[in-house]
C-alpha positions, 0 to 999 in steps of 0.5 A: 592732411590736404589742408596741412599740405596746402599750408606747407606749400604756402609757407614754401613761397617766402622760403623760395623768395629768400632762397632766390635772393640768396642765389641772386646775391651769391651770383653777383659776388662771383668774379666776372660776369656771364659775358666773361666766358665770351672774351677771346683775343678777337673780342673787343672791350666795346662789344663786351661793354655793349652786352653788359649794358644791354643785359642791364648789369649796371642797373640797381640790384633790386631792378636786376633781381625783379627782371630776373624773377619776371623772366623766370615766371615767363619761363625765360631762364636766360641763354647759356653763353657756353652752349649757345642755347636757351637754358630751358632747352639745355635743362630739358636735354639733361634733366631726364638723364639725371631723373632716370639715374636717380630713380634707378639708384634709389630702387637699388639703394633700398634693395640693398639697404633694407635686407642689410638693415633687417639682418643687422638689427635682427641678429645683433652682435652676431658675425652677420651684424659685424660684417654689415657694420664693417661694410657700412663703416667702409662705405661711409669712410671712403670718399665717394669720388675714390669709390667711383674711380675704383668702380670704373677701374675694376668693372669698366677697364679690368673686367669690361662689364660696363661702359665707363662714360656717356649715356648711350652708345653712338652706334645704337639705332633706336628701339630696344637697342636704345633702351638697353644701351641706356640701362647699360650705361646707367647700371654701373654709376647707379650701383656704385652710388646706391652702395655708397648711399645705403649707410644711413638707411642701414643704420637707421633700420638696424637701430629701430629694429633693436629698439622696437625689439625691446619694447613692452608690446613685443614682450607681451606678444611673445609671452602670449605665444605669438610666433616670433616671425609674426611679431617681427613682421607685423610689429617690429619691422612695420614700426621700424620703417617709419623713420625710413619712410620719413627719410625717403623724401630727402633721398629722392631729392638728395640723389638729384643733387648728389649726382654731381660727382658721379656724373662728372666722373662717368661723363654722364650728361645729366644736370650734375655734369652740366653744373660742373661744366657751367662752373668751369665755363662761368656760365652764370645763367645755368649756375643760378638756375641749377642752384635755385632748382637744387634749393627748391628740390630740398624744400620739396624733399622735406614736404615729401618726407612729411607726407609719406610719413603721415601716409604710412602712420595715420597717427603722425600729423604734419605740424 
């Protein structure tokens, strides 16, 4: 397994190179350049032209790409022209917020999805199954931003159970107060994002439980007098978790990328909100780094899913 994982990591190198070329090419196709956002009525054309020449914007594209890659390897991600600080420091300020929000969302998502999937699969075509199917249909059909706005309106403004923006209260001094304030600000976006992201896990688990319940080994175990609860726990449920385990790696990285909408709507200062602010502010240095980072996370998610699946079921081997 170790050799296979190392081989997959080596194969990721050309994938990352191709991804970086695509990101660099798309950035060049975008209107304007990183200095467009600096233009004000007081800015002269000569100043902007000087900055463009100094940054090498008139060099051949392959020279620009090579310089960009070299800077990335040295940890120089460029300067955010919107926030006036290095991109590295900017990401360090935001990435922890997104990581904690994604971690809490993933935990809540599986806490919601696993019981629902088990109930729906074990009690197929009952009222409980139909109710869960209705819930899955609604959460799948409703646009996420509308779901988030409804959550803010009901639980933030009407019931006033949760704060509706930010990541921590301004009047917190530190210690436990700071910790609980962070949790309080994360709970509503995490719960809403978890509720709307459970559909795939619920449906996968329900289908697998129904399929495994009809297998011959289950009928044989029941015929031998093995209690139904034991058959379900040791055979049906365990085998039904395999696709869920494979889905886990994509879930982790998908939440990091999928936090764009929820962070923007809640004004939560993470990478998602930073991405949207960078687009509106034409902050090219931040945009290219974030797109490249999200692409790498997708590749890592695929690798994690294969590794998790092989750990859960030793019979499965990574191709």
